[in-house]
Structures are given as C-alpha cells and as structure tokens.
C-alpha positions, 0 to 999 in steps of 0.5 A, spaced: 804 380 418 805 379 425 809 383 429 813 387 424 817 393 426 820 399 423 825 404 423 820 409 422 813 409 421 811 410 414 806 416 415 811 419 419 816 419 414 811 422 409 809 428 414 817 430 415 819 424 420 863 407 469 867 402 478 873 404 482 879 401 481 883 395 484 879 390 488 872 394 486 873 393 479 875 386 479 869 384 483 865 387 478 868 384 473 867 377 476 860 379 478 859 381 471 862 374 468 858 370 473 851 373 471 852 373 464 847 369 460 850 362 457 846 361 451 849 356 447 854 354 453 855 347 455 855 347 462 849 348 467 842 345 467 839 344 460 833 348 457 828 342 459 831 341 466 830 349 467 823 348 464 821 342 469 824 346 475 819 352 473 813 347 472 814 345 479 815 352 482 808 354 478 805 348 482 807 351 488 806 358 487 800 358 483 796 363 488 802 368 489 802 368 481 795 369 480 794 363 476 787 359 477 784 353 474 782 357 468 788 359 466 794 356 461 801 358 461 806 357 455 814 358 455 816 363 451 824 364 453 829 361 458 835 364 460 840 361 464 846 365 468 853 362 468 852 361 476 846 356 474 841 361 476 834 360 472 829 365 469 823 362 465 818 367 461 811 365 460 805 367 456 798 366 459 791 364 457 785 365 460 779 360 458 784 359 452 784 366 450 791 370 449 792 374 455 795 381 453 799 383 459 799 376 462 806 375 461 811 373 467 818 371 469 819 367 474 827 367 477 830 360 480 836 359 484 841 354 481 838 348 485 831 350 482 828 353 488 823 359 487 827 366 488 821 371 485 817 373 479 816 379 475 809 380 472 806 384 467 800 385 471 798 383 478 790 384 477 786 378 478 785 375 471 777 373 471 771 375 467 764 373 468 763 371 461 767 371 454 762 372 449 763 378 446 757 383 444 761 386 439 761 381 433 768 380 429 766 383 423 764 389 426 771 389 430 774 388 423 770 394 420 772 399 426 780 396 425 779 398 418 777 405 419 782 406 424 788 404 419 785 409 414 784 414 419 792 413 420 793 414 413 789 420 411 790 422 404 792 415 402 788 411 397 789 404 401 788 398 397 787 390 398 785 392 405 784 386 410 783 385 417 783 379 422 780 380 429 782 375 434 778 375 441 783 376 447 783 378 454 786 385 455 790 386 461 794 391 459 790 397 460 787 396 467 782 391 469 782 385 465 777 386 459 774 382 453 777 385 447 778 384 440 785 384 437 785 386 430 791 386 425 789 390 419 793 390 413 793 394 406 797 397 401 799 404 399 798 407 392 805 405 390 804 398 393 808 398 399 805 395 406 801 399 411 799 395 417 796 397 424 794 393 430 787 395 433 785 393 440 777 394 441 773 393 447 769 387 445 763 389 450 762 397 448 766 397 441 770 403 444 777 403 441 782 401 447 789 402 443 792 402 436 799 401 434 803 401 427 805 393 426 810 395 421 815 396 425 825 390 420 867 361 403 870 368 406 869 374 400 868 381 401 864 386 398 863 394 397 858 397 400 854 403 400 855 405 407 861 401 410 866 401 405 869 394 403 867 389 408 869 381 409 863 377 408 862 369 409 859 366 403 857 359 400 860 356 394 855 352 390 857 349 383 861 355 380 858 360 383 858 363 390 852 364 394 851 370 399 849 365 405 853 365 411 853 358 414 857 360 420 851 365 422 846 360 422 845 360 414 843 367 414 842 370 407 840 376 403 836 376 397 833 381 391 826 383 392 825 385 385 822 391 387 815 387 389 811 387 395 808 382 399 800 380 399 797 378 405 790 377 407 787 375 414 794 374 416 795 369 411 800 371 405 798 369 399 805 371 396 811 374 398 816 379 395 821 374 393 828 373 396 832 371 390 839 369 393 844 373 390 850 370 387 857 372 384 862 368 380 869 371 384 866 372 391 867 380 390 860 383 391 858 389 389 861 396 387 859 401 392 854 404 387 847 404 388 846 402 381 849 395 382 843 391 386 848 387 390 851 393 393 845 394 398 845 386 399 853 387 401 850 392 406 844 388 409 849 382 409 854 386 413 849 389 418 846 382 419 853 379 421 855 385 425 848 384 429 849 377 430 856 378 432 854 383 437 849 379 441 853 373 441 860 375 443 857 380 448 851 377 450 852 370 449 846 370 445 846 365 439 842 369 434 836 373 434 831 368 437 837 365 441 836 358 437 842 359 433 838 360 427 839 365 422 834 370 419 834 373 412 834 379 408 830 382 402 833 388 399 830 393 393 823 392 396 817 396 393 817 402 389 821 408 392 820 405 399 822 409 405 822 404 410 826 398 413 822 393 417 823 386 421 817 381 420 817 375 425 812 372 421 818 370 416 823 371 421 826 376 416 829 383 415 826 387 409 829 394 406 827 399 401 831 403 397 828 410 399 826 415 394 833 419 393 830 425 396 828 424 403 832 417 404 837 413 400 837 405 401 835 404 408 841 398 409 845 402 414 849 398 419 845 402 425 838 401 421 840 393 421 842 393 428 835 397 430 831 392 426 834 386 428 833 388 435 826 388 435 826 381 433 830 380 440 825 384 444 819 380 441 823 373 443 824 376 450 820 382 453 815 383 448 814 390 449 807 392 447 808 397 441 804 402 444 804 407 450 810 408 454 812 400 453 812 402 445 817 407 447 821 403 450 821 398 445 823 403 440 829 405 444 831 398 445 832 398 438 836 405 438 840 403 444 842 396 441 843 399 434 848 404 436 852 399 440 852 394 434 855 400 430 860 401 436 862 394 436 863 393 429 868 399 429 868 400 422 872 407 420 867 408 414 861 408 419 864 410 426 860 409 432 856 415 434 849 416 438 845 418 431 840 414 429 840 413 421 845 418 419 847 415 413 841 414 410 838 421 410 838 425 404 837 433 404 829 432 403 829 430 410 832 436 413 836 433 419 842 430 420 839 424 422 833 420 424 834 421 432 839 424 437 840 420 443 844 425 447 838 430 446 832 427 443 828 433 442 833 436 436 829 432 432 823 437 433 819 431 436 822 427 441 822 427 449 828 429 453 824 428 459 819 424 462 812 427 463 805 424 464 804 425 457 810 421 454 806 415 453 801 419 448 807 420 443 808 416 437 813 411 440 819 413 435 818 420 440 817 417 447 823 413 446 827 419 447 826 419 454 830 412 454 835 414 449 837 420 453 838 415 459 842 411 455 846 416 452 847 419 459 849 412 462 854 411 457 857 418 456 855 422 462 852 429 461 855 436 458 859 437 452 864 432 449 866 429 442 866 422 441 869 419 434 869 426 431 862 427 433 860 433 438 855 432 443 852 436 449 847 432 453 843 436 458 839 433 464 832 435 466 834 436 473 840 440 473 844 434 475 851 432 473 851 425 470 858 421 470 858 415 465 860 408 466 861 406 458 857 403 453 859 396 455 856 397 461 850 400 458 849 394 454 850 389 459 845 392 464 840 394 458 840 387 456 839 383 462 833 388 464 830 386 457 831 379 458 830 377 465 826 383 468 822 387 463 815 384 461 810 386 455 807 392 459 813 395 462 813 403 463 818 408 464 818 407 472 818 399 471 824 400 466 828 404 472 826 398 477 828 393 471 835 396 470 836 397 477 835 390 478 840 388 473 845 393 475 845 390 482 845 383 479 851 385 475 855 390 479 852 390 486 847 394 490 850 401 492 856 400 486 858 405 482 854 402 476 848 401 480 848 409 483 849 411 476 843 408 473 839 411 478 842 418 477 841 417 469 834 416 470 833 421 475 836 426 470 831 424 465 825 425 470 824 418 471 824 416 479 
C-alpha cells in the first residue's frame, strides 16, 4: 500500500477535520503554446532519444550534479516542450540504497545540450558505513508504535510493518535510515497506514506521515446531475468501462477492504465491474449502488480530460493507461484515496452524519492529482513539501471542477463542499480564499508552518493560488462570495485560473523536487512563469506578488 493519498486523514475526520492587450498578449500566448508539454504528440524527439541525450549529459556533468561512482540513477519522468526543450527527472541510489531527497531534474536544449538542473539536495551523498546499528525488527516495532500513537483511542488490528534501509537526504546531512511502511485496520476494518523514518544509528524518529492519502450512455449522479458516460458493450450488457480514456472503469468494492501485510496484498476489496442493460446508469439516489459509480466514473473522465486537453498529459502517469475506481469501500468509511500500488481510486460511502459518499468531482480531481504528483515531483508527504503536495491536489481538483463547467456542481474555491454533512459543522473541508476559515489551516507562511498537518500547511499555497487566479478582496464567482485578505496588506490582481494552472503544472513537472518547500515553490513557479510568459511579464510579477501576499519571499 505505497504512496496512498487521501482527501482527509482519517484521524482528523474523527477529530472534527491576468498581460497587457495587443502585442504583449499575443506574445504571451505564443510563448505559452511553444512551451506547453507535448505528451502524446507526434513531433519532437522521442522519449528514448531524450533519455539518451540526458545520459550523455550525466556523464559530462556528474561532478556538477554531485554524482559519484557509488551512486546510481533511474529515469522517473520525461517532459518534452513543443520547441524541443527536454526535461528528464531522475531518482538516485547510493550503494544500491534508495536516496530520499536524491532526486533531480536536468534541463536540455532542443539539440540535447545541457541547460541546467534542479536538485532536491546539494549536499554530498556519502556515508562512512551502510550497516545499521538499529535492527529491522526494532525499526518495525518503533513504526508500529508510531502508528498506534497516531490513532489514539482506536483498537488497531492486523498491523504489519515493512522496514527498508534508505539514505535520508531530506532532513539535513545524509544519514542512514529505516523507512518503514506500517499498515493496519481500525475497528470497522478500514485501512490505516503510516510511513515512519527512523535514524538507523540512534533509533530516533526523523519524520512520519500518513500514507493513506485517492458506447455513449448517461448516468444520474449523486452530485453532478445527469452526465454523459462512455461505456463498453459486452454481449447484451454495457460495462462501465471507457475505451476512449485508457479503459478506465468503475467497480463495486462490496463494502469490503484490503488485506495487505508487509507491503504484499493478500486480498483486495473487489472492484466488480458495474454493468447495465440500457446504458442509462444510476438513479441519482444513494440507495442505487450504481449512482455513486456514475460520480466516480464522471470524476475520472473529467480529470483525464482536464489534464489531456489543458496540459497535454495523456493519463495520470502520462502513458495513456487508465486507472480504475472502487466505490462502496469499507463500512461508513469517511475517506477517499489514491493508491499507486493498484493505480486506482477508492471511495468510501461516509457515515451519513459527517460525510456523504465521497465521490464528488473535486474529490476525484484532488485524489487523482496525487497520482500525477507521484509520477512527477513526488513531493514528500511531510513538512512544507507535504503541504505543497496537498495544495497541488486542491488546486488541480478545483481546476478540474471549473473545467467541467457542470451547472449542477459549478466551479468554486471550496474543497469538498458537496460531501460534507451537518455533523461536520462547516460548509466545506477547506476554503482557498481564506484557508483559516476551517479553523486550522494557515493563511500565511511562518517558520512553524511545516509542523502542521499537511492538510493545514497546504493553506499557504491554496491562498497563493486563489490570489494568483482571482486577486484579493471581495468578489463573487459562480454565485459564491469570497473575500481574500493578504498577509502584507497589499492588493493583488489575479491573472485567471488558466494561467494559474499552466504555471503550477509546469512548476510541478519541470522544477519541483521531492524536498521542495515554500521558498522553493516560489522559485519554481517564477521559473515556470518566466518560461511561459517572460521575465518581468504581468504574469511573472503577479506570481511574485501573490507569494509575497502570503509571506513567502
């Protein structure tokens, strides 16, 4: 159960929880077009050619990149700009051990020559010894205790832990560490999971974070009204499987859960493919199990279309392959999550008091965007990078909702407004115009932000994103009133959602690395704005102003 991402940490649920006119505009548009990634395009160098170019550069730039004979590299992602510019993202090992924070991106000119690089760490990666003083079983015990401590008052069962020896370059000087994935089930049989990073010399915990992070017919959904769906005719029945979007499909988990031990899943909740005789799916009522399936499939479709039509990304991994959905997972499960290990989305039905079924459009966009982050920057789910990880999903989940342009679920800057019920006590999970309205999230950066839960430290980037798109002050968008303050008393003028999305996507896929913090996010988005619109452009200056308005920079 690796790299699971969720809309809301389960324990927190239980606890409450614009470019001047004329030539300038035309120039900006041309720059944006020229620099847009071309996933799936027929022009430009092939992936294999780009990787060969990058390999040649690594040979000549090894010293500059901090690479030594004891280190290995592997390609994680490749981005090719329309003008032929190339960006190759690498993971790194040291003496065959994974290096957390060892990732880097090299940037090449259209002719394959070296332009520059972004590195997660600039420290030398070298250890005197890779023999741990702390044994693997002891690391497992410590991680298990950490999981139980994070779920106080819950009787956990079927708890298993799987330690892996790594080099930690995320937290200062590189050190030998155990990364332990520990999983279990709560009293209702729902999954809980945590990743614990332990110093392999001293046994002290370095960090820890939640690792549950999520034919043309029509369907009547719970939240989006009647929506169009693509299905597959098999015999006399239609399957809720979409061949136009990588064979994405939706299945019924039958209120069961997964059983995974030591990273190996012995059984998974089913994903029994939904079928229908007339290609008209659901009734719009929760009592019809296929209604939630309509929402899930619709959310997957809209997220796929947003990334492909807006950013040129063909599927979550950029490889044209579809994911799948499981609905009706667990018992009264107040969560939804993306799981890399099954490349799938899973949705609970909620308890009816705090949450309803968690299959709303922005939830789907949020969770599937965790998959995009995993395949690109892989922002560590802890500290400031964890807040940026969550904010990335909130930003793109919101942009998916606006892109869908569904009058039954109009775009807004509220996260999860469709799924909350009276018992939650707030109108939404999170509020991007003023994050602190949820009672916990940060509006402004401070040195302590990284100590917050990632769903709350995300507020700084969410606030930045709202200000960059819409600007500060009072306004109404799609019937929803907002009044976004600034932390420095400035007035910020927005540049629109499309430009926000273009800048954040390029920053995520080209410049950010696993250890990017808020200062690094400012640098990454300014680099992206410079690429797309030019240094000193209205857009570039707006990015700088919006970050300053949330006390970053």
